[in-house]
C-alpha positions as a printed Julia matrix, in Angstrom:
333×3 Matrix{Float64}:
  -0.04    0.13   0.09
   1.27    3.41  -0.89
   2.35    4.99   2.41
   0.62    8.21   1.79
  -2.55    6.54   1.28
  -2.0     4.39   4.55
  -1.52    7.55   6.51
  -4.44    9.15   5.33
  -6.88    5.93   5.86
  -5.14    5.66   9.82
  -6.04    9.11  10.41
  -9.65    8.6    8.91
 -10.48    5.83  11.02
  -8.64    7.37  14.09
 -11.01   10.24  13.74
 -14.07    8.1   13.07
 -13.47    6.27  16.58
 -13.17    8.99  18.64
 -16.31    9.76  20.34
 -17.3    13.11  21.67
 -15.25   13.9   24.58
 -12.16   12.27  23.32
 -12.92    8.63  24.07
 -11.94    6.22  21.41
 -14.36    3.61  20.51
 -13.97   -0.1   19.91
 -13.8    -1.44  16.2
 -16.38   -4.05  16.58
 -16.86   -4.91  12.63
 -19.76   -7.47  12.86
 -23.07   -8.95  11.94
 -25.9    -8.83  14.2
 -29.76   -9.26  14.31
 -32.46   -7.16  16.35
 -36.0    -8.38  16.43
 -39.26   -8.39  18.49
 -41.5   -11.33  18.41
 -44.81  -10.41  17.42
 -46.71  -13.26  19.09
 -44.67  -13.31  22.68
 -43.67   -9.33  22.52
 -40.08  -10.69  23.19
 -37.41   -8.47  21.95
 -33.56   -9.58  21.52
 -30.41   -9.14  19.85
 -27.84  -11.59  18.66
 -24.03  -10.84  17.18
 -21.03  -12.51  16.15
 -17.97  -10.8   15.73
 -14.11  -10.99  15.2
 -13.82   -9.08  18.42
 -12.66  -10.22  21.83
 -15.95  -10.22  24.03
 -18.53   -8.5   21.97
 -20.98   -8.91  24.12
 -20.71   -6.04  26.59
 -19.99   -3.89  23.6
 -22.85   -4.52  21.08
 -26.03   -5.69  22.18
 -28.64   -3.98  24.41
 -31.92   -4.94  25.33
 -34.55   -4.06  28.22
 -37.98   -5.8   28.89
 -40.95   -3.72  27.65
 -38.45   -1.37  25.84
 -36.63   -2.53  23.11
 -33.47   -3.66  21.77
 -30.29   -1.99  20.28
 -27.18   -3.39  18.38
 -24.28   -0.67  17.92
 -21.64   -1.57  16.23
 -18.83   -0.91  13.43
 -16.78    2.06  14.72
 -18.88    1.65  17.96
 -20.1     4.76  20.23
 -21.33    2.32  22.94
 -23.76    5.25  23.92
 -26.27    4.29  21.36
 -27.06    1.16  23.49
 -28.34    2.62  27.0
 -29.27    6.1   25.25
 -31.27    4.55  22.81
 -33.17    2.28  25.17
 -33.55    5.37  27.69
 -35.14    7.31  24.75
 -37.43    4.33  23.99
 -38.56    4.48  27.56
 -39.62    7.71  27.08
 -42.0     6.74  24.48
 -39.91    7.71  21.6
 -40.12    5.02  18.76
 -36.95    3.38  17.36
 -36.6     5.77  14.55
 -37.08    8.7   16.66
 -34.54    7.34  19.13
 -31.95    6.57  16.37
 -32.45   10.08  14.75
 -31.91   12.04  17.73
 -28.69   10.15  18.81
 -27.35   10.2   14.92
 -28.05   13.97  15.31
 -25.97   14.37  18.48
 -23.0    12.22  17.16
 -19.96   13.89  15.86
 -19.1    11.11  13.47
 -22.41    9.2   12.47
 -20.8     8.33   9.21
 -18.59    5.2   11.15
 -21.56    4.11  13.01
 -23.63    1.02  12.2
 -26.74    0.88  14.65
 -30.2    -0.85  14.74
 -32.97   -0.62  17.12
 -36.39   -2.16  17.62
 -38.93   -0.81  20.11
 -41.54   -2.52  22.18
 -44.21   -1.78  19.68
 -42.12   -3.55  16.81
 -40.65   -0.11  14.84
 -37.28   -0.76  13.64
 -34.56    1.77  12.48
 -31.28    1.26  11.21
 -28.46    3.26  10.14
 -25.26    2.14   8.1
 -22.71    5.39   8.12
 -21.13    5.74   4.6
 -17.54    5.3    6.18
 -18.53    1.71   7.76
 -15.97   -0.59   5.94
 -17.33   -2.65   2.95
 -19.2    -4.88   2.43
 -21.64   -3.25   4.58
 -25.52   -2.79   4.92
 -28.48   -3.49   6.37
 -31.78   -4.8    5.59
 -35.32   -4.7    7.43
 -38.48   -7.15   7.98
 -41.43   -7.42  10.0
 -40.22   -6.26  13.54
 -36.57   -7.12  12.78
 -33.52   -5.52  11.24
 -30.14   -7.44   9.73
 -26.96   -5.29   9.96
 -23.27   -6.15   9.25
 -19.98   -4.36   8.14
 -16.5    -5.6    7.11
 -18.08   -8.69   5.49
 -16.51  -11.08   3.2
 -19.21  -10.51   0.79
 -22.83   -8.43   0.35
 -24.89  -11.2    0.87
 -24.51  -11.57   4.43
 -27.2    -9.67   5.48
 -29.73  -10.56   2.93
 -29.15  -14.39   4.04
 -29.92  -13.22   7.58
 -33.16  -11.99   6.64
 -33.9   -15.06   4.73
 -32.84  -17.5    7.31
 -34.96  -15.66  10.28
 -37.95  -15.16   8.22
 -37.94  -18.79   7.25
 -37.3   -20.32  10.89
 -39.24  -21.82  13.43
 -39.0   -21.84  17.07
 -39.0   -19.27  19.81
 -37.32  -15.78  19.4
 -33.95  -17.02  20.52
 -33.89  -20.02  18.01
 -34.93  -17.52  15.16
 -31.87  -15.37  16.21
 -29.71  -18.14  16.18
 -30.46  -19.55  12.69
 -30.05  -15.91  11.44
 -26.66  -15.65  12.67
 -25.63  -19.4   11.43
 -26.87  -18.26   7.93
 -24.65  -15.21   8.22
 -21.52  -17.26   8.76
 -22.5   -19.79   6.2
 -22.88  -16.88   3.71
 -19.27  -15.83   4.29
 -19.25  -14.01   7.53
 -16.81  -11.55   8.88
 -13.77  -11.06   6.29
 -11.55  -11.19   9.4
 -12.79  -14.49  10.63
 -14.69  -14.79  14.1
 -13.89  -14.8   17.85
 -17.08  -13.9   19.86
 -20.88  -13.91  19.98
 -23.6   -13.16  22.0
 -27.48  -13.1   22.79
 -29.83  -11.48  24.79
 -33.63  -11.9   24.75
 -35.8    -9.96  26.94
 -39.55  -10.21  27.72
 -42.2    -8.08  26.31
 -43.32   -6.7   29.45
 -41.49   -5.49  32.2
 -42.08   -7.17  35.54
 -41.94   -6.38  38.95
 -38.55   -8.28  39.56
 -35.82   -7.13  37.19
 -34.14  -10.61  37.1
 -37.19  -12.11  35.85
 -37.09   -9.98  32.8
 -34.39  -11.62  30.93
 -35.22  -14.91  29.03
 -31.61  -15.38  27.54
 -28.29  -13.7   28.07
 -25.49  -15.52  26.88
 -21.8   -14.88  25.87
 -18.95  -16.39  24.16
 -15.9   -14.16  24.74
 -13.2   -15.96  22.82
 -13.54  -19.17  20.61
 -12.36  -20.74  17.28
 -16.17  -21.39  16.61
 -18.21  -18.78  18.61
 -21.76  -20.01  17.2
 -21.24  -23.49  17.8
 -20.28  -22.5   21.34
 -23.41  -19.96  21.48
 -25.79  -22.94  20.32
 -24.55  -25.33  22.88
 -24.9   -22.79  25.62
 -28.55  -22.05  24.44
 -29.31  -25.76  24.64
 -27.82  -25.59  28.11
 -29.92  -22.69  28.93
 -33.38  -24.39  27.9
 -32.37  -27.75  29.72
 -31.6   -25.59  33.2
 -34.9   -23.72  32.5
 -36.76  -27.3   31.93
 -35.07  -28.43  35.26
 -36.24  -25.13  37.26
 -39.83  -25.76  35.56
 -39.78  -29.5   36.91
 -38.89  -28.11  40.44
 -41.72  -25.69  40.28
 -43.95  -28.57  39.12
 -43.07  -30.95  41.81
 -43.56  -28.0   44.36
 -47.11  -27.7   43.16
 -47.37  -31.59  43.24
 -47.88  -31.69  39.37
 -45.93  -35.14  39.39
 -46.86  -35.78  35.6
 -45.83  -32.27  34.41
 -42.54  -32.19  36.53
 -41.57  -35.91  35.04
 -42.03  -34.42  31.5
 -40.0   -31.39  32.14
 -37.16  -33.63  33.77
 -37.24  -35.6   31.16
 -37.13  -33.14  28.44
 -34.18  -31.21  30.53
 -32.17  -34.35  30.63
 -32.73  -35.19  27.17
 -31.33  -31.63  26.05
 -28.43  -31.95  28.08
 -27.24  -35.72  28.77
 -23.96  -35.01  29.44
 -24.72  -32.87  32.54
 -24.97  -35.17  35.53
 -25.55  -32.19  37.9
 -29.16  -32.11  36.18
 -29.72  -35.68  36.74
 -28.76  -35.38  40.29
 -31.39  -32.68  41.49
 -34.21  -34.25  39.21
 -33.57  -37.48  41.09
 -33.19  -35.46  44.53
 -36.54  -33.49  43.98
 -38.15  -36.66  42.94
 -37.36  -38.47  46.14
 -38.56  -36.09  48.16
 -42.07  -35.8   46.2
 -43.13  -39.45  45.97
 -41.4   -40.75  43.23
 -39.03  -42.79  45.06
 -38.64  -45.81  42.43
 -37.59  -43.56  39.52
 -35.63  -41.29  41.7
 -33.47  -44.33  43.13
 -33.29  -45.49  39.66
 -31.87  -41.87  38.28
 -29.38  -41.79  41.35
 -27.68  -45.0   40.49
 -27.28  -43.87  36.84
 -25.74  -40.49  38.3
 -23.51  -42.4   40.92
 -22.4   -44.57  38.31
 -21.51  -41.81  36.22
 -19.71  -39.53  38.83
 -19.53  -40.95  42.46
 -18.74  -37.51  43.68
 -22.56  -37.01  44.26
 -22.8   -39.83  46.82
 -21.6   -38.06  49.91
 -23.68  -34.95  48.73
 -26.72  -36.38  49.96
 -25.74  -36.53  53.62
 -24.75  -32.91  53.62
 -27.84  -32.09  52.13
 -29.79  -33.64  54.56
 -28.19  -31.48  57.32
 -29.29  -28.08  56.05
 -33.0   -29.07  55.03
 -32.53  -29.65  51.37
 -32.96  -33.51  51.75
 -34.83  -35.57  54.59
 -32.79  -35.22  57.69
 -33.58  -39.19  58.07
 -30.23  -41.7   57.9
 -32.45  -44.58  56.52
 -33.52  -42.06  53.51
 -29.71  -41.01  53.29
 -28.41  -44.78  53.5
 -31.18  -45.91  50.87
 -29.91  -43.1   48.45
 -26.26  -43.78  48.7
 -26.87  -47.53  48.53
 -27.51  -46.97  44.82
 -23.73  -46.25  44.37
 -21.55  -48.73  43.03
 -19.97  -51.1   45.56
 -16.47  -50.42  45.99
 -16.4   -47.03  44.15
 -14.26  -44.27  45.96
 -16.35  -41.26  47.05
């Protein structure tokens, strides 16, 4: 490259990534999707990038408010400030227009927003590194920059519209379609997904449906899908516990079975399912499951006695002995 041209390019990029106040912005070139599910009202953002730990930078979402993806020569402000403006009642477009107007260097930004009513807005600045662009559909927007080819964001749109399942699954398929179409020209490194409820509940911690991050991985989408599978499995385990508490044994058994099917490699899920079942009149099934758990990992055998000491298992030596008898004889624990 001609040195003079290189110096000019470097100066341009340096200028573009300096936010108002002199704070430099991270270079999060990436592809992402923001969307609202018309049926459930859930809103979410999913993203992959060749950038370390993209999760704290690009995706922003708040239950009952909206979702934002802020990328390219990132000004992170678009995330929290965009949500704040939508929370005040502004549409996605009104919020985005206001922030662009206040931005000293909007030409380097790529931002997309969706509000709680399903309005979408997107901006791809003229200085976003090619290939870059965005495309919208019903209550969603796909956007990408520094891509290997211009087919990435259309591929995401097509995949999202064709996908079945809940919002998280459809977001996941959109990312996978982008990678299949060629993805980031530099490769891949991190990924993230945030999905929130359509309506804000009383407890903030109950408003988040999915919040997953892959900080650094050779195949971040493969890992993100694995984490999403585990999230679903643990959600089913929790549902099983709730059903058990409500004395809904059939529903609990179904939830536990589905959880263990999703994550057969996670022995802990099986252990807690067995413990809950034992305490709620399903002893034969529980003992059979304990036997499987102990055969795989004997480390769980002594935990039964410890749980009995703190009220999380019957404080009955006979019950403890009955469960521990399911361990393979002679196995160390």
